[in-house]
PDB file of N, CA, C and O in Angstrom:
ATOM      1  N   MET A   1     -24.413 -41.637  -4.665  1.00  0.00           N
ATOM      2  CA  MET A   1     -24.381 -39.702  -4.546  1.00  0.00           C
ATOM      3  C   MET A   1     -23.228 -39.667  -3.790  1.00  0.00           C
ATOM      4  O   MET A   1     -23.147 -39.927  -2.589  1.00  0.00           O
ATOM      5  N   SER A   2     -22.388 -39.355  -4.495  1.00  0.00           N
ATOM      6  CA  SER A   2     -21.329 -38.652  -3.831  1.00  0.00           C
ATOM      7  C   SER A   2     -21.536 -37.121  -3.256  1.00  0.00           C
ATOM      8  O   SER A   2     -22.150 -36.299  -3.937  1.00  0.00           O
ATOM      9  N   GLY A   3     -21.035 -36.808  -2.065  1.00  0.00           N
ATOM     10  CA  GLY A   3     -21.431 -35.076  -1.584  1.00  0.00           C
ATOM     11  C   GLY A   3     -20.557 -34.519  -2.229  1.00  0.00           C
ATOM     12  O   GLY A   3     -19.820 -35.118  -3.012  1.00  0.00           O
ATOM     13  N   PRO A   4     -20.498 -32.885  -1.918  1.00  0.00           N
ATOM     14  CA  PRO A   4     -20.510 -31.911  -2.489  1.00  0.00           C
ATOM     15  C   PRO A   4     -18.615 -32.097  -3.083  1.00  0.00           C
ATOM     16  O   PRO A   4     -18.008 -32.931  -2.411  1.00  0.00           O
ATOM     17  N   GLN A   5     -18.268 -31.815  -3.545  1.00  0.00           N
ATOM     18  CA  GLN A   5     -16.696 -31.898  -4.125  1.00  0.00           C
ATOM     19  C   GLN A   5     -16.326 -30.874  -3.381  1.00  0.00           C
ATOM     20  O   GLN A   5     -16.855 -29.799  -3.098  1.00  0.00           O
ATOM     21  N   LYS A   6     -14.857 -31.630  -2.986  1.00  0.00           N
ATOM     22  CA  LYS A   6     -14.058 -30.347  -2.034  1.00  0.00           C
ATOM     23  C   LYS A   6     -13.188 -29.600  -3.110  1.00  0.00           C
ATOM     24  O   LYS A   6     -12.924 -29.957  -4.258  1.00  0.00           O
ATOM     25  N   THR A   7     -12.902 -28.738  -2.592  1.00  0.00           N
ATOM     26  CA  THR A   7     -12.258 -27.926  -3.431  1.00  0.00           C
ATOM     27  C   THR A   7     -10.598 -27.103  -2.014  1.00  0.00           C
ATOM     28  O   THR A   7     -10.564 -26.922  -0.797  1.00  0.00           O
ATOM     29  N   ALA A   8      -9.778 -26.920  -2.937  1.00  0.00           N
ATOM     30  CA  ALA A   8      -8.590 -26.349  -2.014  1.00  0.00           C
ATOM     31  C   ALA A   8      -9.120 -24.983  -1.087  1.00  0.00           C
ATOM     32  O   ALA A   8      -9.673 -24.027  -1.630  1.00  0.00           O
ATOM     33  N   LEU A   9      -8.934 -25.034  -0.027  1.00  0.00           N
ATOM     34  CA  LEU A   9      -9.453 -23.939   1.036  1.00  0.00           C
ATOM     35  C   LEU A   9      -8.227 -22.770   0.882  1.00  0.00           C
ATOM     36  O   LEU A   9      -8.172 -21.703   1.495  1.00  0.00           O
ATOM     37  N   PHE A  10      -7.366 -23.236  -0.013  1.00  0.00           N
ATOM     38  CA  PHE A  10      -6.347 -22.058   0.559  1.00  0.00           C
ATOM     39  C   PHE A  10      -5.891 -21.509  -0.840  1.00  0.00           C
ATOM     40  O   PHE A  10      -6.041 -22.295  -1.776  1.00  0.00           O
ATOM     41  N   LEU A  11      -5.313 -20.175  -1.144  1.00  0.00           N
ATOM     42  CA  LEU A  11      -4.776 -19.746  -2.284  1.00  0.00           C
ATOM     43  C   LEU A  11      -3.580 -20.413  -2.400  1.00  0.00           C
ATOM     44  O   LEU A  11      -3.232 -21.092  -1.435  1.00  0.00           O
ATOM     45  N   ALA A  12      -2.935 -20.371  -3.292  1.00  0.00           N
ATOM     46  CA  ALA A  12      -1.431 -20.482  -4.014  1.00  0.00           C
ATOM     47  C   ALA A  12      -0.589 -19.189  -2.883  1.00  0.00           C
ATOM     48  O   ALA A  12      -1.067 -18.055  -2.909  1.00  0.00           O
ATOM     49  N   ARG A  13       0.425 -19.423  -2.111  1.00  0.00           N
ATOM     50  CA  ARG A  13       0.676 -18.681  -1.253  1.00  0.00           C
ATOM     51  C   ARG A  13       1.600 -17.153  -2.838  1.00  0.00           C
ATOM     52  O   ARG A  13       1.762 -15.933  -2.849  1.00  0.00           O
ATOM     53  N   ALA A  14       1.767 -17.798  -3.386  1.00  0.00           N
ATOM     54  CA  ALA A  14       2.514 -16.407  -4.743  1.00  0.00           C
ATOM     55  C   ALA A  14       1.278 -15.551  -5.230  1.00  0.00           C
ATOM     56  O   ALA A  14       1.331 -14.336  -5.426  1.00  0.00           O
ATOM     57  N   SER A  15       0.087 -16.391  -5.411  1.00  0.00           N
ATOM     58  CA  SER A  15      -0.997 -15.594  -5.994  1.00  0.00           C
ATOM     59  C   SER A  15      -1.914 -14.559  -4.879  1.00  0.00           C
ATOM     60  O   SER A  15      -2.464 -13.479  -5.094  1.00  0.00           O
ATOM     61  N   TYR A  16      -1.823 -15.320  -3.719  1.00  0.00           N
ATOM     62  CA  TYR A  16      -2.108 -14.471  -2.555  1.00  0.00           C
ATOM     63  C   TYR A  16      -1.285 -13.517  -2.176  1.00  0.00           C
ATOM     64  O   TYR A  16      -1.804 -12.512  -1.690  1.00  0.00           O
ATOM     65  N   ARG A  17       0.043 -13.570  -2.285  1.00  0.00           N
ATOM     66  CA  ARG A  17       0.903 -12.140  -1.985  1.00  0.00           C
ATOM     67  C   ARG A  17       0.805 -11.472  -3.156  1.00  0.00           C
ATOM     68  O   ARG A  17       1.546 -10.516  -2.930  1.00  0.00           O
ATOM     69  N   GLN A  18       0.366 -11.317  -4.323  1.00  0.00           N
ATOM     70  CA  GLN A  18      -0.168 -10.795  -5.185  1.00  0.00           C
ATOM     71  C   GLN A  18      -1.506 -10.087  -4.953  1.00  0.00           C
ATOM     72  O   GLN A  18      -1.880  -8.945  -5.218  1.00  0.00           O
ATOM     73  N   ARG A  19      -1.963 -10.883  -4.510  1.00  0.00           N
ATOM     74  CA  ARG A  19      -3.436 -10.438  -4.080  1.00  0.00           C
ATOM     75  C   ARG A  19      -3.121  -9.072  -3.438  1.00  0.00           C
ATOM     76  O   ARG A  19      -3.219  -7.977  -3.991  1.00  0.00           O
ATOM     77  N   ARG A  20      -2.804  -9.277  -2.425  1.00  0.00           N
ATOM     78  CA  ARG A  20      -2.754  -8.166  -1.264  1.00  0.00           C
ATOM     79  C   ARG A  20      -1.786  -7.452  -1.403  1.00  0.00           C
ATOM     80  O   ARG A  20      -1.638  -6.648  -0.483  1.00  0.00           O
ATOM     81  N   LEU A  21      -0.648  -7.399  -2.627  1.00  0.00           N
ATOM     82  CA  LEU A  21       0.144  -6.389  -2.765  1.00  0.00           C
ATOM     83  C   LEU A  21      -0.581  -5.564  -3.638  1.00  0.00           C
ATOM     84  O   LEU A  21      -0.339  -4.359  -3.717  1.00  0.00           O
ATOM     85  N   ARG A  22      -1.357  -6.057  -4.228  1.00  0.00           N
ATOM     86  CA  ARG A  22      -2.633  -4.912  -4.942  1.00  0.00           C
ATOM     87  C   ARG A  22      -3.556  -4.306  -4.375  1.00  0.00           C
ATOM     88  O   ARG A  22      -3.969  -3.236  -4.823  1.00  0.00           O
ATOM     89  N   ASP A  23      -4.136  -4.961  -3.110  1.00  0.00           N
ATOM     90  CA  ASP A  23      -4.891  -4.581  -2.164  1.00  0.00           C
ATOM     91  C   ASP A  23      -4.310  -3.529  -1.393  1.00  0.00           C
ATOM     92  O   ASP A  23      -5.075  -2.661  -0.972  1.00  0.00           O
ATOM     93  N   ALA A  24      -2.710  -3.429  -1.053  1.00  0.00           N
ATOM     94  CA  ALA A  24      -2.434  -2.412  -0.730  1.00  0.00           C
ATOM     95  C   ALA A  24      -1.690  -1.337  -1.379  1.00  0.00           C
ATOM     96  O   ALA A  24      -1.320  -0.322  -0.789  1.00  0.00           O
ATOM     97  N   ALA A  25      -1.466  -1.608  -2.699  1.00  0.00           N
ATOM     98  CA  ALA A  25      -1.344  -0.688  -3.113  1.00  0.00           C
ATOM     99  C   ALA A  25      -2.550   0.468  -3.966  1.00  0.00           C
ATOM    100  O   ALA A  25      -2.283   1.344  -4.789  1.00  0.00           O
ATOM    101  N   LEU A  26      -3.874   0.077  -3.419  1.00  0.00           N
ATOM    102  CA  LEU A  26      -5.073   0.471  -3.582  1.00  0.00           C
ATOM    103  C   LEU A  26      -5.173   1.612  -2.539  1.00  0.00           C
ATOM    104  O   LEU A  26      -5.722   2.706  -2.670  1.00  0.00           O
ATOM    105  N   LEU A  27      -4.530   1.113  -1.500  1.00  0.00           N
ATOM    106  CA  LEU A  27      -5.147   1.708  -0.033  1.00  0.00           C
ATOM    107  C   LEU A  27      -3.570   2.734   0.202  1.00  0.00           C
ATOM    108  O   LEU A  27      -3.293   3.193   1.310  1.00  0.00           O
ATOM    109  N   VAL A  28      -2.606   2.977  -1.126  1.00  0.00           N
ATOM    110  CA  VAL A  28      -1.737   3.846  -0.627  1.00  0.00           C
ATOM    111  C   VAL A  28      -2.395   5.518  -0.992  1.00  0.00           C
ATOM    112  O   VAL A  28      -1.869   6.404  -0.319  1.00  0.00           O
ATOM    113  N   PRO A  29      -3.299   5.892  -1.822  1.00  0.00           N
ATOM    114  CA  PRO A  29      -3.720   6.951  -1.793  1.00  0.00           C
ATOM    115  C   PRO A  29      -4.564   7.013  -0.252  1.00  0.00           C
ATOM    116  O   PRO A  29      -4.521   7.960   0.534  1.00  0.00           O
ATOM    117  N   VAL A  30      -5.084   6.142  -0.131  1.00  0.00           N
ATOM    118  CA  VAL A  30      -5.907   6.803   1.166  1.00  0.00           C
ATOM    119  C   VAL A  30      -5.203   7.208   2.335  1.00  0.00           C
ATOM    120  O   VAL A  30      -5.230   8.294   2.915  1.00  0.00           O
ATOM    121  N   LEU A  31      -4.502   6.058   2.620  1.00  0.00           N
ATOM    122  CA  LEU A  31      -3.184   6.399   3.810  1.00  0.00           C
ATOM    123  C   LEU A  31      -2.592   8.205   3.368  1.00  0.00           C
ATOM    124  O   LEU A  31      -2.612   9.017   4.293  1.00  0.00           O
ATOM    125  N   GLY A  32      -2.231   8.562   2.320  1.00  0.00           N
ATOM    126  CA  GLY A  32      -1.925   9.709   1.640  1.00  0.00           C
ATOM    127  C   GLY A  32      -3.044  10.854   2.475  1.00  0.00           C
ATOM    128  O   GLY A  32      -2.953  11.677   3.386  1.00  0.00           O
ATOM    129  N   ILE A  33      -3.666  10.554   1.938  1.00  0.00           N
ATOM    130  CA  ILE A  33      -5.114  11.393   2.237  1.00  0.00           C
ATOM    131  C   ILE A  33      -5.089  11.815   3.850  1.00  0.00           C
ATOM    132  O   ILE A  33      -5.202  12.916   4.391  1.00  0.00           O
ATOM    133  N   ILE A  34      -4.905  10.554   4.359  1.00  0.00           N
ATOM    134  CA  ILE A  34      -5.349  10.572   5.988  1.00  0.00           C
ATOM    135  C   ILE A  34      -3.781  11.080   6.084  1.00  0.00           C
ATOM    136  O   ILE A  34      -4.010  12.176   6.597  1.00  0.00           O
ATOM    137  N   LEU A  35      -2.589  11.045   5.967  1.00  0.00           N
ATOM    138  CA  LEU A  35      -1.724  11.579   6.595  1.00  0.00           C
ATOM    139  C   LEU A  35      -1.367  12.985   6.091  1.00  0.00           C
ATOM    140  O   LEU A  35      -0.337  13.440   6.588  1.00  0.00           O
ATOM    141  N   TRP A  36      -1.917  13.657   5.331  1.00  0.00           N
ATOM    142  CA  TRP A  36      -1.880  14.684   4.731  1.00  0.00           C
ATOM    143  C   TRP A  36      -3.099  15.824   5.465  1.00  0.00           C
ATOM    144  O   TRP A  36      -2.990  17.038   5.635  1.00  0.00           O
ATOM    145  N   ILE A  37      -4.177  14.964   5.778  1.00  0.00           N
ATOM    146  CA  ILE A  37      -5.162  15.659   6.606  1.00  0.00           C
ATOM    147  C   ILE A  37      -4.459  16.381   8.034  1.00  0.00           C
ATOM    148  O   ILE A  37      -4.778  17.457   8.541  1.00  0.00           O
ATOM    149  N   VAL A  38      -3.479  15.484   8.456  1.00  0.00           N
ATOM    150  CA  VAL A  38      -3.133  15.340  10.191  1.00  0.00           C
ATOM    151  C   VAL A  38      -2.386  17.270  10.101  1.00  0.00           C
ATOM    152  O   VAL A  38      -2.713  17.989  11.045  1.00  0.00           O
ATOM    153  N   PRO A  39      -1.680  17.757   9.243  1.00  0.00           N
ATOM    154  CA  PRO A  39      -1.821  19.131   9.741  1.00  0.00           C
ATOM    155  C   PRO A  39      -2.757  19.723   9.984  1.00  0.00           C
ATOM    156  O   PRO A  39      -2.682  20.425  10.992  1.00  0.00           O
ATOM    157  N   LEU A  40      -4.031  19.734   9.225  1.00  0.00           N
ATOM    158  CA  LEU A  40      -5.301  20.534   9.533  1.00  0.00           C
ATOM    159  C   LEU A  40      -6.009  20.308  10.622  1.00  0.00           C
ATOM    160  O   LEU A  40      -7.023  20.956  10.885  1.00  0.00           O
ATOM    161  N   LEU A  41      -5.542  19.367  11.363  1.00  0.00           N
ATOM    162  CA  LEU A  41      -5.546  18.905  12.614  1.00  0.00           C
ATOM    163  C   LEU A  41      -5.004  19.674  14.105  1.00  0.00           C
ATOM    164  O   LEU A  41      -5.568  19.721  15.198  1.00  0.00           O
ATOM    165  N   TRP A  42      -3.860  20.167  13.720  1.00  0.00           N
ATOM    166  CA  TRP A  42      -2.972  20.345  14.505  1.00  0.00           C
ATOM    167  C   TRP A  42      -3.883  22.100  15.310  1.00  0.00           C
ATOM    168  O   TRP A  42      -4.749  22.665  14.643  1.00  0.00           O
ATOM    169  N   SER A  43      -3.613  22.455  16.208  1.00  0.00           N
ATOM    170  CA  SER A  43      -4.365  23.192  16.766  1.00  0.00           C
ATOM    171  C   SER A  43      -3.854  24.741  16.206  1.00  0.00           C
ATOM    172  O   SER A  43      -3.183  24.712  15.174  1.00  0.00           O
ATOM    173  N   SER A  44      -4.031  25.621  16.605  1.00  0.00           N
ATOM    174  CA  SER A  44      -3.895  26.993  15.379  1.00  0.00           C
ATOM    175  C   SER A  44      -3.234  28.050  16.909  1.00  0.00           C
ATOM    176  O   SER A  44      -2.679  29.138  16.755  1.00  0.00           O
ATOM    177  N   ALA A  45      -3.447  27.473  18.107  1.00  0.00           N
ATOM    178  CA  ALA A  45      -2.828  28.293  19.489  1.00  0.00           C
ATOM    179  C   ALA A  45      -1.052  28.256  19.337  1.00  0.00           C
ATOM    180  O   ALA A  45      -0.211  27.384  19.115  1.00  0.00           O
ATOM    181  N   PRO A  46      -1.050  29.394  19.535  1.00  0.00           N
ATOM    182  CA  PRO A  46       0.070  29.902  19.351  1.00  0.00           C
ATOM    183  C   PRO A  46       1.332  29.001  20.791  1.00  0.00           C
ATOM    184  O   PRO A  46       2.547  28.840  20.681  1.00  0.00           O
ATOM    185  N   ASP A  47       0.584  28.668  21.778  1.00  0.00           N
ATOM    186  CA  ASP A  47       1.284  27.888  22.742  1.00  0.00           C
ATOM    187  C   ASP A  47       1.542  26.433  22.230  1.00  0.00           C
ATOM    188  O   ASP A  47       0.482  25.908  21.889  1.00  0.00           O
ATOM    189  N   GLY A  48       2.315  25.861  22.119  1.00  0.00           N
ATOM    190  CA  GLY A  48       2.789  24.465  21.520  1.00  0.00           C
ATOM    191  C   GLY A  48       2.364  23.946  20.151  1.00  0.00           C
ATOM    192  O   GLY A  48       2.211  22.749  19.907  1.00  0.00           O
ATOM    193  N   ALA A  49       2.210  24.788  19.405  1.00  0.00           N
ATOM    194  CA  ALA A  49       1.642  24.331  18.113  1.00  0.00           C
ATOM    195  C   ALA A  49       2.599  24.248  17.119  1.00  0.00           C
ATOM    196  O   ALA A  49       3.453  25.115  17.300  1.00  0.00           O
ATOM    197  N   PRO A  50       2.776  23.685  16.315  1.00  0.00           N
ATOM    198  CA  PRO A  50       3.898  23.400  15.273  1.00  0.00           C
ATOM    199  C   PRO A  50       3.541  24.404  14.385  1.00  0.00           C
ATOM    200  O   PRO A  50       2.401  24.619  13.973  1.00  0.00           O
ATOM    201  N   SER A  51       4.735  25.123  14.053  1.00  0.00           N
ATOM    202  CA  SER A  51       5.131  25.936  12.799  1.00  0.00           C
ATOM    203  C   SER A  51       4.791  25.601  11.464  1.00  0.00           C
ATOM    204  O   SER A  51       4.867  24.445  11.048  1.00  0.00           O
ATOM    205  N   GLY A  52       4.420  26.562  10.777  1.00  0.00           N
ATOM    206  CA  GLY A  52       4.155  26.565   9.476  1.00  0.00           C
ATOM    207  C   GLY A  52       5.469  25.841   8.499  1.00  0.00           C
ATOM    208  O   GLY A  52       5.180  24.929   7.724  1.00  0.00           O
ATOM    209  N   ARG A  53       6.393  26.157   8.574  1.00  0.00           N
ATOM    210  CA  ARG A  53       7.465  25.504   8.272  1.00  0.00           C
ATOM    211  C   ARG A  53       7.703  23.748   8.783  1.00  0.00           C
ATOM    212  O   ARG A  53       8.248  22.888   8.091  1.00  0.00           O
ATOM    213  N   PHE A  54       7.248  23.597   9.871  1.00  0.00           N
ATOM    214  CA  PHE A  54       7.410  22.566  10.445  1.00  0.00           C
ATOM    215  C   PHE A  54       6.415  21.581   9.300  1.00  0.00           C
ATOM    216  O   PHE A  54       6.793  20.622   8.626  1.00  0.00           O
ATOM    217  N   ALA A  55       5.117  22.174   9.366  1.00  0.00           N
ATOM    218  CA  ALA A  55       4.147  21.374   8.418  1.00  0.00           C
ATOM    219  C   ALA A  55       4.396  21.692   7.594  1.00  0.00           C
ATOM    220  O   ALA A  55       3.679  20.924   6.953  1.00  0.00           O
ATOM    221  N   ILE A  56       5.016  22.431   6.640  1.00  0.00           N
ATOM    222  CA  ILE A  56       5.739  22.324   4.956  1.00  0.00           C
ATOM    223  C   ILE A  56       6.730  21.117   5.253  1.00  0.00           C
ATOM    224  O   ILE A  56       6.448  20.226   4.452  1.00  0.00           O
ATOM    225  N   VAL A  57       7.471  20.841   5.838  1.00  0.00           N
ATOM    226  CA  VAL A  57       8.425  19.759   6.250  1.00  0.00           C
ATOM    227  C   VAL A  57       7.707  18.644   6.137  1.00  0.00           C
ATOM    228  O   VAL A  57       8.090  17.894   5.239  1.00  0.00           O
ATOM    229  N   TYR A  58       6.630  18.235   6.868  1.00  0.00           N
ATOM    230  CA  TYR A  58       5.711  17.293   7.290  1.00  0.00           C
ATOM    231  C   TYR A  58       5.349  16.616   5.808  1.00  0.00           C
ATOM    232  O   TYR A  58       5.519  15.477   5.373  1.00  0.00           O
ATOM    233  N   ILE A  59       4.832  17.703   5.286  1.00  0.00           N
ATOM    234  CA  ILE A  59       3.564  17.151   4.118  1.00  0.00           C
ATOM    235  C   ILE A  59       4.401  16.823   3.041  1.00  0.00           C
ATOM    236  O   ILE A  59       3.990  16.090   2.142  1.00  0.00           O
ATOM    237  N   PHE A  60       5.950  17.467   3.042  1.00  0.00           N
ATOM    238  CA  PHE A  60       6.743  16.690   1.658  1.00  0.00           C
ATOM    239  C   PHE A  60       7.256  15.816   2.603  1.00  0.00           C
ATOM    240  O   PHE A  60       7.919  15.224   1.751  1.00  0.00           O
ATOM    241  N   GLY A  61       7.518  15.241   3.585  1.00  0.00           N
ATOM    242  CA  GLY A  61       8.343  14.392   3.733  1.00  0.00           C
ATOM    243  C   GLY A  61       7.367  13.042   3.899  1.00  0.00           C
ATOM    244  O   GLY A  61       7.856  11.913   3.895  1.00  0.00           O
ATOM    245  N   THR A  62       5.863  13.297   4.053  1.00  0.00           N
ATOM    246  CA  THR A  62       5.146  12.333   3.569  1.00  0.00           C
ATOM    247  C   THR A  62       4.644  11.902   2.374  1.00  0.00           C
ATOM    248  O   THR A  62       3.889  10.935   2.265  1.00  0.00           O
ATOM    249  N   TRP A  63       5.086  12.675   1.353  1.00  0.00           N
ATOM    250  CA  TRP A  63       4.824  12.560   0.164  1.00  0.00           C
ATOM    251  C   TRP A  63       6.041  11.499  -0.551  1.00  0.00           C
ATOM    252  O   TRP A  63       5.932  10.679  -1.463  1.00  0.00           O
ATOM    253  N   VAL A  64       7.201  11.896   0.271  1.00  0.00           N
ATOM    254  CA  VAL A  64       8.664  11.281  -0.058  1.00  0.00           C
ATOM    255  C   VAL A  64       8.750   9.904   0.447  1.00  0.00           C
ATOM    256  O   VAL A  64       9.474   9.084  -0.118  1.00  0.00           O
ATOM    257  N   LEU A  65       7.954   9.565   1.625  1.00  0.00           N
ATOM    258  CA  LEU A  65       7.703   8.199   1.885  1.00  0.00           C
ATOM    259  C   LEU A  65       6.873   7.579   1.085  1.00  0.00           C
ATOM    260  O   LEU A  65       7.104   6.422   0.734  1.00  0.00           O
ATOM    261  N   LEU A  66       5.647   8.335   0.626  1.00  0.00           N
ATOM    262  CA  LEU A  66       4.896   7.674  -0.046  1.00  0.00           C
ATOM    263  C   LEU A  66       4.996   7.184  -1.302  1.00  0.00           C
ATOM    264  O   LEU A  66       4.350   6.207  -1.681  1.00  0.00           O
ATOM    265  N   ILE A  67       6.047   8.018  -2.234  1.00  0.00           N
ATOM    266  CA  ILE A  67       6.347   7.347  -3.235  1.00  0.00           C
ATOM    267  C   ILE A  67       7.569   6.517  -2.828  1.00  0.00           C
ATOM    268  O   ILE A  67       7.923   5.810  -3.771  1.00  0.00           O
ATOM    269  N   ILE A  68       8.252   6.383  -1.852  1.00  0.00           N
ATOM    270  CA  ILE A  68       8.988   5.195  -1.640  1.00  0.00           C
ATOM    271  C   ILE A  68       8.238   4.404  -1.103  1.00  0.00           C
ATOM    272  O   ILE A  68       9.063   3.726  -0.491  1.00  0.00           O
ATOM    273  N   LEU A  69       7.194   3.942  -0.852  1.00  0.00           N
ATOM    274  CA  LEU A  69       6.049   2.522  -0.427  1.00  0.00           C
ATOM    275  C   LEU A  69       5.493   2.247  -1.825  1.00  0.00           C
ATOM    276  O   LEU A  69       5.664   1.107  -2.255  1.00  0.00           O
ATOM    277  N   THR A  70       4.721   3.311  -2.752  1.00  0.00           N
ATOM    278  CA  THR A  70       4.584   3.351  -3.906  1.00  0.00           C
ATOM    279  C   THR A  70       5.283   2.254  -4.911  1.00  0.00           C
ATOM    280  O   THR A  70       4.801   1.357  -5.602  1.00  0.00           O
ATOM    281  N   GLY A  71       6.846   2.784  -4.659  1.00  0.00           N
ATOM    282  CA  GLY A  71       7.950   2.324  -5.505  1.00  0.00           C
ATOM    283  C   GLY A  71       8.201   0.411  -5.190  1.00  0.00           C
ATOM    284  O   GLY A  71       8.410  -0.484  -6.009  1.00  0.00           O
ATOM    285  N   PHE A  72       8.078   0.357  -3.785  1.00  0.00           N
ATOM    286  CA  PHE A  72       8.457  -0.854  -3.164  1.00  0.00           C
ATOM    287  C   PHE A  72       7.726  -1.867  -3.628  1.00  0.00           C
ATOM    288  O   PHE A  72       8.143  -2.879  -4.191  1.00  0.00           O
ATOM    289  N   ILE A  73       5.746  -1.337  -3.180  1.00  0.00           N
ATOM    290  CA  ILE A  73       5.070  -2.152  -3.306  1.00  0.00           C
ATOM    291  C   ILE A  73       4.849  -2.124  -5.439  1.00  0.00           C
ATOM    292  O   ILE A  73       4.218  -3.069  -5.912  1.00  0.00           O
ATOM    293  N   SER A  74       5.323  -1.195  -6.285  1.00  0.00           N
ATOM    294  CA  SER A  74       5.366  -1.286  -7.633  1.00  0.00           C
ATOM    295  C   SER A  74       6.458  -2.454  -7.824  1.00  0.00           C
ATOM    296  O   SER A  74       6.053  -3.461  -8.404  1.00  0.00           O
ATOM    297  N   GLY A  75       7.811  -2.426  -7.393  1.00  0.00           N
ATOM    298  CA  GLY A  75       8.566  -3.324  -7.666  1.00  0.00           C
ATOM    299  C   GLY A  75       8.235  -4.888  -7.429  1.00  0.00           C
ATOM    300  O   GLY A  75       8.571  -5.852  -8.119  1.00  0.00           O
ATOM    301  N   SER A  76       7.518  -4.846  -6.314  1.00  0.00           N
ATOM    302  CA  SER A  76       6.962  -6.105  -5.707  1.00  0.00           C
ATOM    303  C   SER A  76       6.090  -7.076  -6.552  1.00  0.00           C
ATOM    304  O   SER A  76       6.059  -8.305  -6.603  1.00  0.00           O
ATOM    305  N   LEU A  77       5.361  -6.060  -7.227  1.00  0.00           N
ATOM    306  CA  LEU A  77       4.084  -6.543  -8.215  1.00  0.00           C
ATOM    307  C   LEU A  77       4.774  -6.732  -9.639  1.00  0.00           C
ATOM    308  O   LEU A  77       4.213  -7.357 -10.539  1.00  0.00           O
ATOM    309  N   ARG A  78       6.010  -6.158  -9.776  1.00  0.00           N
ATOM    310  CA  ARG A  78       6.575  -6.108 -11.461  1.00  0.00           C
ATOM    311  C   ARG A  78       7.395  -7.658 -11.401  1.00  0.00           C
ATOM    312  O   ARG A  78       7.688  -8.324 -12.394  1.00  0.00           O
ATOM    313  N   ARG A  79       7.653  -8.003 -10.073  1.00  0.00           N
ATOM    314  CA  ARG A  79       8.806  -9.405  -9.831  1.00  0.00           C
ATOM    315  C   ARG A  79       7.904 -10.433 -10.381  1.00  0.00           C
ATOM    316  O   ARG A  79       6.698 -10.438 -10.137  1.00  0.00           O
ATOM    317  N   PRO A  80       8.492 -11.299 -11.120  1.00  0.00           N
ATOM    318  CA  PRO A  80       7.980 -12.368 -11.790  1.00  0.00           C
ATOM    319  C   PRO A  80       7.888 -13.648 -10.417  1.00  0.00           C
ATOM    320  O   PRO A  80       8.626 -13.796  -9.442  1.00  0.00           O
ATOM    321  N   ASP A  81       6.483 -14.537 -10.925  1.00  0.00           N
ATOM    322  CA  ASP A  81       5.932 -15.200 -10.310  1.00  0.00           C
ATOM    323  C   ASP A  81       7.042 -16.597 -10.708  1.00  0.00           C
ATOM    324  O   ASP A  81       7.072 -17.132 -11.817  1.00  0.00           O
ATOM    325  N   PRO A  82       7.985 -17.041  -9.409  1.00  0.00           N
ATOM    326  CA  PRO A  82       8.771 -18.355  -9.718  1.00  0.00           C
ATOM    327  C   PRO A  82       8.057 -19.733 -10.270  1.00  0.00           C
ATOM    328  O   PRO A  82       8.645 -20.682 -10.790  1.00  0.00           O
ATOM    329  N   THR A  83       6.943 -19.634 -10.080  1.00  0.00           N
ATOM    330  CA  THR A  83       6.408 -21.240 -10.324  1.00  0.00           C
ATOM    331  C   THR A  83       5.498 -20.629 -11.070  1.00  0.00           C
ATOM    332  O   THR A  83       4.369 -20.895 -10.659  1.00  0.00           O
ATOM    333  N   GLN A  84       5.504 -19.894 -12.031  1.00  0.00           N
ATOM    334  CA  GLN A  84       4.633 -19.517 -13.544  1.00  0.00           C
ATOM    335  C   GLN A  84       5.595 -19.783 -14.588  1.00  0.00           C
ATOM    336  O   GLN A  84       6.724 -19.295 -14.530  1.00  0.00           O
ATOM    337  N   SER A  85       5.186 -20.595 -15.629  1.00  0.00           N
ATOM    338  CA  SER A  85       6.267 -20.765 -16.401  1.00  0.00           C
ATOM    339  C   SER A  85       6.359 -19.793 -17.533  1.00  0.00           C
ATOM    340  O   SER A  85       5.514 -18.904 -17.429  1.00  0.00           O
ATOM    341  N   GLU A  86       7.015 -19.708 -18.425  1.00  0.00           N
ATOM    342  CA  GLU A  86       7.336 -18.811 -19.436  1.00  0.00           C
ATOM    343  C   GLU A  86       5.443 -18.623 -20.681  1.00  0.00           C
ATOM    344  O   GLU A  86       4.791 -17.704 -21.177  1.00  0.00           O
ATOM    345  N   ASP A  87       5.382 -19.979 -20.616  1.00  0.00           N
ATOM    346  CA  ASP A  87       4.066 -20.216 -21.930  1.00  0.00           C
ATOM    347  C   ASP A  87       2.982 -19.381 -20.908  1.00  0.00           C
ATOM    348  O   ASP A  87       2.214 -18.665 -21.550  1.00  0.00           O
ATOM    349  N   ASP A  88       2.800 -19.350 -19.523  1.00  0.00           N
ATOM    350  CA  ASP A  88       1.765 -19.073 -19.098  1.00  0.00           C
ATOM    351  C   ASP A  88       1.857 -17.467 -19.101  1.00  0.00           C
ATOM    352  O   ASP A  88       0.812 -16.831 -19.230  1.00  0.00           O
ATOM    353  N   ILE A  89       3.020 -16.836 -18.968  1.00  0.00           N
ATOM    354  CA  ILE A  89       2.966 -15.183 -18.754  1.00  0.00           C
ATOM    355  C   ILE A  89       2.129 -14.864 -19.814  1.00  0.00           C
ATOM    356  O   ILE A  89       1.196 -14.079 -19.646  1.00  0.00           O
ATOM    357  N   GLY A  90       2.498 -15.714 -21.569  1.00  0.00           N
ATOM    358  CA  GLY A  90       1.893 -14.572 -22.355  1.00  0.00           C
ATOM    359  C   GLY A  90       3.022 -14.193 -23.382  1.00  0.00           C
ATOM    360  O   GLY A  90       2.843 -13.279 -24.187  1.00  0.00           O
TER     361      GLY A  90
END
């Protein structure tokens, strides 16, 4: 009787990175919601409170950064795996 079969403890590096990129892509909307809530937390007191104009710039700046982040993640996910052969892709 032999003991339990040993399996690999670690995933291949390429598939591990792909999974983490997918996880990051799923967290981008959560990050966006958190960043967009920040202007609601600013105090409405006239002394030292950011102006409405700054809040609008912040919201659109955050939107642009989220688009860039999503594009980077999407481009990284589309990049073909160099270890995968053409027959495996389908």
